[in-house]
C-alpha positions as CSV (number, residue, x, y, z in Angstrom):
1,X,-19.1,-52.1,13.2
2,X,-17.5,-49.4,15.4
3,X,-18.6,-49.3,19.1
4,X,-21.2,-46.6,19.9
5,X,-19.8,-43.2,20.8
6,X,-19.9,-42.1,24.4
7,X,-22.4,-39.4,25.2
8,X,-21.6,-36.4,27.4
9,X,-23.7,-38.0,30.2
10,X,-21.6,-41.2,29.9
11,X,-18.4,-39.2,30.1
12,X,-19.7,-37.4,33.2
13,X,-20.6,-40.7,34.9
14,X,-17.1,-42.1,34.2
15,X,-15.5,-38.8,35.4
16,X,-17.4,-38.9,38.6
17,X,-16.4,-42.5,39.2
18,X,-12.8,-41.8,38.6
19,X,-12.8,-38.6,40.8
20,X,-14.5,-40.6,43.6
21,X,-11.5,-43.0,43.5
22,X,-13.6,-45.9,42.1
23,X,-12.1,-48.2,39.6
24,X,-13.6,-48.6,36.1
25,X,-14.9,-52.0,35.1
26,X,-13.4,-53.6,32.0
27,X,-16.3,-52.6,29.8
28,X,-16.0,-48.9,31.0
29,X,-12.3,-48.9,30.4
30,X,-12.8,-50.3,26.9
31,X,-15.4,-47.7,26.1
32,X,-13.2,-45.0,27.2
33,X,-10.2,-46.2,25.2
34,X,-12.5,-46.7,22.1
35,X,-13.6,-43.1,22.5
36,X,-10.0,-41.8,22.7
37,X,-9.1,-43.8,19.6
38,X,-12.2,-42.4,17.7
39,X,-11.3,-38.8,18.8
40,X,-7.7,-39.3,17.7
41,X,-8.9,-40.5,14.3
42,X,-11.2,-37.5,13.9
43,X,-8.4,-35.1,14.8
44,X,-6.0,-36.7,12.3
45,X,-8.7,-36.4,9.6
46,X,-9.3,-32.8,10.5
47,X,-5.6,-32.0,10.3
48,X,-5.4,-33.5,6.8
49,X,-8.6,-31.7,5.7
50,X,-7.1,-28.4,6.9
51,X,-3.8,-29.0,5.2
52,X,-5.7,-29.8,1.9
53,X,-7.7,-26.6,2.2
54,X,-4.7,-24.5,3.1
55,X,-2.7,-25.9,0.3
56,X,-5.5,-25.2,-2.2
57,X,-5.9,-21.7,-1.0
58,X,-2.1,-21.0,-1.2
59,X,-1.8,-22.6,-4.6
60,X,-4.7,-20.4,-5.9
61,X,-3.1,-17.3,-4.4
62,X,0.3,-18.1,-5.9
63,X,-1.3,-18.6,-9.3
64,X,-3.1,-15.3,-9.0
65,X,0.2,-13.5,-8.0
66,X,2.1,-15.1,-10.9
67,X,-0.6,-14.0,-13.4
68,X,-0.7,-10.5,-12.0
69,X,3.0,-10.1,-11.8
70,X,4.0,-11.9,-15.0
71,X,5.5,-15.0,-13.5
72,X,5.9,-14.2,-9.8
73,X,7.3,-11.6,-7.5
74,X,10.9,-12.0,-6.4
75,X,10.5,-9.2,-3.8
76,X,7.7,-11.1,-1.9
77,X,9.7,-14.3,-1.6
78,X,7.2,-16.5,-3.4
79,X,9.8,-19.2,-3.5
80,X,9.3,-19.6,0.3
81,X,5.6,-19.7,-0.2
82,X,6.0,-22.4,-2.8
83,X,8.2,-24.4,-0.4
84,X,5.5,-24.1,2.2
85,X,2.9,-25.2,-0.3
86,X,4.9,-28.3,-1.1
87,X,5.2,-29.1,2.6
88,X,1.4,-28.7,3.0
89,X,0.8,-31.0,0.1
90,X,3.1,-33.6,1.6
91,X,1.1,-33.4,4.9
92,X,-2.2,-33.6,3.1
93,X,-1.1,-36.8,1.2
94,X,-0.3,-38.4,4.5
């Protein structure tokens, strides 16, 4: 079971301790490091979720452009958009 997340009041107390020049005890340091790890994991998940949504939106738009323009539009450089879509999909797959 993951450790409980730090609340804003907990972070404020740790911040005050550090700014006052006091050292953190081992438990406080572990809590802080666990919080950093949890935040990094959330950020990574958010990035992947964004990449998936962006890739889906771009794929949908490219399909619409191809249908409207009978296969694509060479003047709008849809090949570059397709390359960007492929990169987004690689990011989303991890």
